[in-house]
C-alpha positions as CSV (number, residue, x, y, z in Angstrom):
1,M,-8.5,20.2,-27.2
2,R,-10.7,17.6,-28.8
3,R,-9.8,14.1,-28.1
4,P,-9.1,12.2,-31.4
5,S,-11.2,9.3,-32.4
6,W,-10.2,5.7,-32.7
7,H,-10.5,6.0,-36.5
8,E,-8.1,9.1,-36.4
9,L,-5.5,7.4,-34.2
10,Q,-5.6,4.2,-36.5
11,A,-5.1,6.3,-39.4
12,I,-2.1,8.2,-37.9
13,K,-0.6,4.9,-37.0
14,T,-1.0,3.4,-40.5
15,L,0.3,6.4,-42.2
16,G,3.4,6.3,-39.7
17,E,3.9,2.7,-40.6
18,Q,3.5,3.0,-44.5
19,R,5.1,6.5,-45.0
20,S,2.7,6.8,-48.0
21,F,-0.6,8.4,-48.3
22,R,-1.6,6.3,-51.1
23,R,-0.7,2.9,-49.5
24,A,-2.0,4.1,-46.1
25,A,-5.3,5.3,-47.7
26,E,-5.8,1.9,-49.6
27,M,-5.2,0.0,-46.3
28,L,-7.8,2.1,-44.4
29,G,-10.4,2.3,-47.2
30,L,-10.2,5.9,-47.6
31,K,-9.6,8.4,-50.5
32,R,-6.2,9.9,-50.5
33,S,-7.6,13.4,-50.1
34,S,-9.8,12.3,-47.2
35,L,-6.8,10.9,-45.4
36,S,-4.7,14.1,-46.0
37,H,-7.7,16.2,-44.6
38,L,-7.9,13.9,-41.5
39,V,-4.0,14.3,-40.8
40,K,-4.3,18.0,-41.2
41,T,-7.3,18.5,-39.0
42,L,-5.6,16.3,-36.3
43,E,-2.4,18.4,-36.5
44,Q,-4.3,21.5,-36.1
45,N,-6.2,20.2,-33.2
46,L,-3.0,19.0,-31.4
47,G,-1.1,22.2,-32.4
48,V,1.9,20.3,-33.7
49,Q,3.1,19.0,-37.0
50,L,3.2,15.1,-37.1
51,F,4.4,14.5,-40.7
52,Q,6.8,16.1,-43.1
53,R,5.3,15.9,-46.5
54,T,7.2,16.3,-49.9
55,T,5.8,15.4,-53.4
56,R,7.7,12.1,-53.2
57,S,7.7,11.0,-49.5
58,V,6.2,11.3,-46.1
59,S,8.2,11.2,-43.0
60,L,7.6,11.6,-39.3
61,T,8.7,14.7,-37.3
62,D,10.1,14.1,-33.8
63,A,6.6,14.6,-32.4
64,G,5.0,12.4,-34.8
65,Q,7.7,9.7,-34.1
66,Q,6.9,10.2,-30.2
67,L,3.2,9.8,-30.8
68,I,3.5,6.7,-32.9
69,D,6.0,5.1,-30.4
70,R,3.6,5.5,-27.6
71,L,0.3,5.0,-29.6
72,A,1.2,1.7,-31.3
73,P,1.3,-0.4,-28.3
74,L,-2.0,1.0,-27.0
75,L,-3.8,0.4,-30.2
76,N,-2.4,-3.0,-30.6
77,E,-3.6,-3.9,-27.0
78,M,-7.0,-2.5,-27.8
79,D,-7.2,-4.6,-30.8
80,E,-6.5,-7.7,-28.8
81,V,-9.2,-6.8,-26.3
82,L,-11.8,-6.1,-29.0
83,H,-10.7,-9.5,-30.7
84,D,-11.1,-11.4,-27.4
85,V,-14.5,-9.8,-26.9
86,S,-15.6,-10.6,-30.4
87,A,-14.2,-14.2,-30.0
88,R,-16.3,-14.9,-27.0
89,R,-19.4,-14.3,-29.1
90,Q,-18.4,-17.0,-31.5
91,Q,-17.9,-20.8,-31.2
92,H,-14.6,-21.3,-29.7
93,A,-12.3,-23.7,-31.7
94,G,-8.7,-25.0,-31.9
95,T,-6.3,-27.3,-30.3
96,L,-4.7,-26.9,-26.8
97,R,-1.6,-28.9,-26.1
98,I,-0.5,-29.5,-22.5
99,S,2.5,-31.5,-21.2
100,A,1.8,-32.9,-17.8
101,S,2.6,-35.5,-15.2
102,D,0.3,-38.6,-15.3
103,A,-0.9,-37.5,-11.8
104,A,-2.0,-34.1,-13.2
105,I,-3.8,-35.6,-16.2
106,S,-5.6,-37.8,-13.7
107,I,-6.9,-34.9,-11.9
108,L,-7.9,-33.1,-15.0
109,L,-9.7,-36.1,-16.5
110,E,-11.7,-36.3,-13.2
111,K,-12.4,-32.7,-12.3
112,V,-11.8,-30.4,-15.2
113,V,-12.1,-32.0,-18.6
114,P,-15.7,-33.2,-18.6
115,G,-17.2,-29.7,-17.9
116,F,-14.6,-28.0,-20.3
117,C,-15.5,-30.3,-23.2
118,A,-19.1,-30.0,-22.6
119,E,-18.9,-26.1,-22.7
120,Y,-16.4,-25.9,-25.6
121,P,-17.0,-28.9,-27.7
122,N,-14.8,-27.4,-30.6
123,I,-11.7,-27.1,-28.6
124,Q,-9.5,-30.2,-28.7
125,L,-7.4,-31.2,-25.7
126,D,-4.1,-32.8,-26.5
127,L,-2.8,-33.9,-23.2
128,A,0.7,-35.7,-23.2
129,A,1.5,-37.7,-20.0
130,Q,5.3,-37.0,-19.8
131,G,7.3,-38.0,-16.7
132,E,10.3,-35.9,-17.8
133,L,10.1,-32.0,-17.5
134,V,10.2,-30.7,-21.2
135,D,10.9,-27.3,-22.7
136,I,7.4,-26.6,-23.6
137,T,8.0,-23.9,-26.0
138,A,10.5,-25.9,-28.2
139,A,8.2,-28.9,-27.9
140,G,5.1,-27.1,-29.3
141,F,3.1,-27.1,-26.1
142,D,0.9,-24.2,-24.9
143,A,1.4,-24.9,-21.3
144,G,2.7,-27.6,-18.7
145,I,1.4,-28.9,-15.5
146,R,3.6,-30.2,-12.8
147,L,4.2,-30.1,-9.0
148,M,4.8,-26.5,-8.0
149,E,8.4,-27.3,-6.9
150,D,9.3,-28.7,-10.3
151,V,8.1,-25.6,-12.2
152,P,11.0,-23.7,-13.9
153,Q,11.7,-20.4,-11.9
154,D,11.5,-18.3,-15.1
155,M,7.9,-19.3,-15.9
156,V,4.5,-17.9,-14.9
157,A,2.7,-20.4,-12.6
158,I,-0.9,-20.6,-11.6
159,T,-1.4,-22.8,-8.4
160,L,-4.0,-25.5,-8.9
161,G,-6.2,-26.7,-5.9
162,G,-4.3,-27.5,-2.6
163,P,-1.4,-29.6,-1.3
164,L,-0.8,-33.0,-2.8
165,H,-0.5,-35.8,-0.2
166,F,1.9,-38.9,-0.8
167,I,0.8,-42.1,1.0
168,T,2.1,-45.6,1.6
169,V,-0.4,-48.4,0.7
170,A,-0.4,-52.2,0.4
171,S,-3.0,-54.9,0.1
172,P,-4.7,-56.8,2.9
173,E,-3.4,-60.0,1.3
174,Y,0.1,-58.7,1.2
175,L,0.0,-57.5,4.9
176,A,-1.4,-60.7,6.1
177,S,1.7,-62.6,5.0
178,H,4.5,-60.1,6.0
179,P,5.8,-58.4,9.0
180,P,3.9,-55.2,10.3
181,V,5.1,-51.7,9.2
182,Q,5.1,-49.4,12.1
183,Q,7.9,-46.9,11.1
184,P,9.7,-46.1,7.7
185,Q,12.7,-48.2,8.6
186,D,10.5,-51.3,8.7
187,L,10.1,-50.9,4.8
188,L,13.8,-52.2,4.5
189,Q,12.3,-55.7,5.5
190,Q,9.5,-55.6,2.9
191,Q,8.9,-56.0,-0.8
192,C,8.3,-52.5,-2.3
193,I,7.3,-51.4,-5.5
194,R,10.0,-48.9,-6.5
195,H,9.6,-45.9,-8.5
196,R,12.0,-45.0,-11.3
197,L,12.3,-41.2,-12.0
198,P,12.7,-39.8,-15.5
199,S,16.3,-39.3,-15.0
200,G,16.6,-43.1,-14.4
201,K,17.4,-42.9,-10.7
202,R,15.2,-44.7,-8.2
203,Y,13.0,-42.4,-6.1
204,R,13.7,-42.4,-2.5
205,W,10.5,-42.6,-0.3
206,E,10.2,-39.6,1.8
207,Y,8.6,-39.4,5.5
208,A,8.3,-36.8,8.1
209,K,6.9,-36.6,11.7
210,A,7.4,-34.3,14.6
211,G,10.5,-32.7,13.2
212,E,12.0,-36.1,12.2
213,S,12.4,-36.9,8.5
214,S,13.9,-39.7,6.5
215,E,14.3,-40.8,2.9
216,I,14.4,-44.5,2.3
217,D,15.8,-46.4,-0.7
218,V,13.3,-49.1,-0.4
219,P,14.1,-52.7,-1.6
220,G,11.9,-54.5,-4.1
221,L,11.8,-56.9,-7.2
222,I,9.6,-54.5,-9.2
223,T,10.4,-51.0,-10.4
224,L,7.8,-48.9,-12.3
225,D,7.6,-45.2,-13.6
226,N,3.8,-44.6,-13.4
227,N,1.7,-44.0,-10.4
228,A,-1.4,-45.8,-11.7
229,L,0.7,-49.0,-12.5
230,M,2.2,-48.8,-8.9
231,T,-1.3,-48.5,-7.5
232,S,-2.4,-51.6,-9.5
233,A,0.6,-53.6,-8.6
234,A,-0.1,-53.0,-4.9
235,I,-3.8,-54.0,-5.3
236,S,-2.5,-57.2,-6.7
237,G,-0.6,-57.8,-3.6
238,L,2.9,-57.6,-5.4
239,G,4.3,-55.2,-2.7
240,I,4.0,-51.8,-0.9
241,A,3.6,-48.7,-3.1
242,Y,4.1,-44.9,-2.5
243,V,1.9,-42.9,-4.5
244,P,-0.1,-39.6,-4.4
245,S,-3.3,-40.1,-2.4
246,L,-5.6,-39.6,-5.6
247,Y,-4.5,-42.7,-7.1
248,A,-5.4,-44.8,-4.1
249,E,-8.6,-43.1,-2.8
250,A,-11.1,-45.5,-4.6
251,A,-9.1,-48.6,-3.5
252,L,-8.8,-47.5,0.1
253,Q,-12.6,-46.8,0.4
254,S,-13.4,-50.2,-1.1
255,G,-10.8,-52.2,1.1
256,L,-8.6,-53.2,-1.7
257,L,-5.8,-51.2,-0.1
258,V,-4.7,-50.3,3.4
259,E,-2.7,-47.0,4.3
260,L,0.5,-47.5,6.3
261,L,2.5,-44.9,8.2
262,A,-0.3,-42.4,8.0
263,D,1.5,-40.4,10.8
264,W,4.5,-40.0,8.5
265,R,2.8,-38.5,5.5
266,V,4.4,-35.9,3.5
267,Q,2.9,-33.4,1.1
268,S,3.8,-31.5,-1.9
269,A,2.8,-27.8,-2.4
270,G,0.4,-29.2,-5.2
271,M,0.0,-28.8,-8.9
272,A,0.7,-25.7,-11.0
273,L,0.0,-24.7,-14.5
274,W,2.9,-22.8,-16.2
275,F,3.8,-21.2,-19.3
276,P,6.4,-18.8,-20.6
277,P,6.1,-15.2,-19.6
278,N,5.1,-12.5,-22.1
279,Q,3.9,-15.3,-24.4
280,H,0.6,-14.4,-26.1
281,Q,-2.0,-16.7,-24.7
282,S,-4.6,-18.2,-27.1
283,M,-8.3,-18.0,-26.2
284,A,-8.4,-21.7,-25.7
285,L,-5.6,-21.5,-23.1
286,R,-7.4,-18.6,-21.3
287,L,-10.7,-20.4,-21.2
288,F,-8.7,-23.5,-19.9
289,I,-7.2,-21.5,-17.1
290,D,-10.5,-20.2,-16.1
291,A,-11.8,-23.6,-15.9
292,L,-9.0,-24.8,-13.8
293,K,-9.6,-21.9,-11.4
294,I,-13.3,-23.0,-11.0
295,S,-12.8,-26.7,-10.8
296,L,-9.5,-26.5,-8.8
297,P,-9.7,-23.5,-6.7
298,R,-6.6,-22.4,-4.8
299,Q,-6.6,-23.6,-1.3
300,S,-4.6,-22.0,1.6
């Protein structure tokens, strides 16, 4: 049996959808007689009748309906593949909206965005720093980036990079005028820069060492909801801060901050990009995911 061509399969699909030789022929750019001949030839080749024809109407036979039901998804998928291949030859454009934590956006701005914008200058990145987890579909975002443990379970998640460490830091000036901190409980006698969660609750600082763990509701006169601001407050000598290590790396290297309780560090599983399952991904999102995988390769 001769395998039908792409042109013939598209014609059968279109006729099955339109149920009219005239309308289908117009959509396909064919003469009605040419479409009729194409269908008749294909039916003869397959050895089965696909359409019932009368002077007024066209309807699918059971075999025709079965063919259309199985053929349509394959043709639609092939259309997407061809569209994507063609799109890669053109200048990529559009807007990509991503909801993320401020920590995630800091990582993107440092390691991903410069190269991505240089390669795809017509794709606009709309990055919204949001402490609270939002319904990205309802809010009109293409994707979200959060700590892996915060990603909704019914979403598709792509791990980015490796674990994320949380550290305790203070300025040398602060430490010079306050008692030493040798274990987590010593924080109860300090001035700490407390962290307010999006829910409004204060974050309890977490520590773990050799099977021992603790959560400390630290005291302090200042409460903030932004890691960058907490780091700046610590550099200014206003107290001890508890932040992801990426915020304090530069200040630690320059001596503006000192890490405390290094043996009690805890870590998160790291960042993940997530989006709803079965959602058609835009080309911009696919390209951004590719860039993330290159710039933030998954680490074991």
